[in-house]
C-alpha positions as CSV (number, residue, x, y, z in Angstrom):
1,M,28.8,-8.9,3.3
2,Q,29.8,-6.0,5.5
3,N,29.9,-3.7,2.5
4,V,26.4,-4.7,1.5
5,M,25.0,-4.0,5.0
6,H,26.8,-0.6,5.0
7,K,25.3,0.3,1.6
8,A,21.8,-0.9,2.8
9,Q,22.2,1.4,5.8
10,E,23.2,4.3,3.6
11,L,20.2,3.6,1.3
12,A,17.9,3.6,4.4
13,E,19.3,6.9,5.6
14,A,18.9,8.4,2.1
15,I,15.3,7.3,2.1
16,L,14.7,8.9,5.6
17,E,16.3,12.1,4.4
18,S,14.2,12.3,1.2
19,N,11.6,14.9,0.7
20,V,9.1,12.2,-0.1
21,Y,9.6,10.4,3.3
22,Q,9.7,13.7,5.2
23,R,6.4,14.7,3.7
24,M,4.8,11.4,4.5
25,H,6.2,11.4,8.1
26,A,5.0,15.0,8.7
27,A,1.5,14.2,7.4
28,E,1.3,11.2,9.6
29,L,2.3,13.3,12.6
30,Q,-0.3,15.9,11.8
31,V,-3.1,13.3,11.4
32,N,-2.1,11.8,14.8
33,K,-2.4,15.2,16.5
34,D,-5.8,16.0,15.0
35,E,-8.8,14.8,17.0
36,A,-11.1,14.7,14.0
37,A,-8.6,12.8,11.9
38,V,-7.9,10.3,14.6
39,K,-11.6,9.7,15.1
40,A,-12.2,9.3,11.4
41,V,-9.3,6.8,11.0
42,S,-10.3,4.7,14.0
43,D,-14.0,4.7,12.9
44,F,-13.0,3.5,9.5
45,V,-10.7,0.8,10.8
46,E,-13.4,-0.4,13.2
47,K,-15.9,-0.6,10.4
48,R,-13.5,-2.4,8.1
49,Q,-12.7,-4.9,10.9
50,T,-16.4,-5.6,11.3
51,V,-16.7,-6.4,7.6
52,E,-13.6,-8.6,7.7
53,N,-15.0,-10.5,10.7
54,L,-18.3,-11.0,9.0
55,L,-16.5,-12.3,5.9
56,A,-14.5,-14.7,8.0
57,S,-17.6,-16.0,9.8
58,N,-18.8,-19.5,9.2
59,N,-22.4,-18.4,9.2
60,L,-22.3,-15.4,6.8
61,D,-25.4,-13.2,7.1
62,H,-25.6,-11.3,3.8
63,E,-28.0,-8.7,5.2
64,E,-25.6,-8.0,8.1
65,L,-22.7,-7.9,5.7
66,A,-24.5,-5.4,3.5
67,K,-25.2,-3.1,6.5
68,A,-21.6,-3.4,7.7
69,G,-20.4,-2.6,4.1
70,K,-22.5,0.4,3.9
71,A,-21.3,1.6,7.3
72,M,-17.7,1.1,6.1
73,E,-18.4,3.1,3.0
74,E,-19.8,6.0,5.0
75,A,-16.8,5.9,7.3
76,E,-14.5,5.9,4.3
77,K,-16.3,9.0,2.9
78,T,-15.9,10.7,6.2
79,L,-12.3,9.7,6.4
80,N,-11.6,11.0,2.8
81,A,-13.2,14.3,3.6
82,V,-10.6,15.1,6.3
83,P,-8.0,17.3,4.5
84,L,-5.1,16.0,6.7
85,V,-6.0,12.4,6.0
86,H,-6.2,13.2,2.3
87,E,-2.7,14.8,2.4
88,M,-1.4,11.7,4.3
89,Q,-2.8,9.3,1.7
90,E,-1.2,11.3,-1.1
91,A,2.1,11.4,0.7
92,R,1.9,7.6,1.4
93,Q,1.2,7.0,-2.3
94,E,4.2,9.0,-3.3
95,F,6.4,7.1,-0.8
96,T,5.1,3.8,-2.1
97,Q,5.9,4.8,-5.7
98,M,9.4,5.9,-4.6
99,M,10.0,2.5,-2.9
100,E,8.7,0.6,-5.9
101,N,11.1,2.6,-8.1
102,V,14.0,1.7,-5.7
103,N,13.0,-2.0,-5.9
104,R,12.9,-1.8,-9.7
105,I,16.4,-0.3,-9.8
106,L,17.7,-3.0,-7.5
107,R,16.0,-5.8,-9.6
108,L,17.4,-4.3,-12.8
109,V,21.0,-4.0,-11.5
110,I,20.9,-7.5,-9.8
111,T,19.1,-9.5,-12.5
112,G,19.4,-7.3,-15.6
113,E,15.7,-7.6,-16.1
114,T,12.8,-5.3,-15.5
115,E,9.4,-6.5,-14.4
116,E,7.3,-6.2,-17.5
117,E,3.6,-6.7,-17.7
118,C,2.6,-9.3,-20.3
119,D,-0.7,-10.3,-21.8
120,C,-0.5,-14.0,-21.1
121,G,-3.3,-13.8,-18.6
122,G,-1.7,-16.7,-16.8
123,D,-1.9,-18.9,-19.9
124,C,1.8,-18.5,-20.6
125,G,1.4,-19.5,-24.3
126,G,2.2,-16.1,-25.6
127,C,4.8,-14.7,-23.1
128,S,8.5,-14.9,-22.8
129,G,8.2,-16.4,-19.3
130,S,9.6,-13.5,-17.4
131,C,6.5,-11.7,-16.5
132,S,5.0,-11.4,-13.0
133,T,1.6,-12.6,-14.2
134,C,2.7,-16.2,-14.9
135,G,5.7,-16.2,-12.7
136,G,8.1,-17.0,-15.5
137,C,6.6,-20.3,-16.6
138,H,8.9,-20.8,-19.7
């Protein structure tokens, strides 16, 4: 068990030292230092929260939801127009992809299987039972 924990720590350190993580971390720091970027992020988060609250409401007002949705879309456009935010989003995507690849490698080594997409559509009649769509129903 101690060996596993040691290797996990080594993996975590390797991730922190990777160019992909370093790029993402630097982009996040830059966004947090930029007043326009911080305002755009907080405005979008606020508008998204408003939409989520309306959707969770027992008395859904469709007109109010439409207004809030439009305001959120405008905030998202403003957010995406900030170059530092765009860089951060790209860096986060690259980091997410790297982590998904790490998880695929772990899954392959541990189980001998890769996560394959299948066309069963949840029906399971035409799959081998090892896909993520049906959860391995065979």
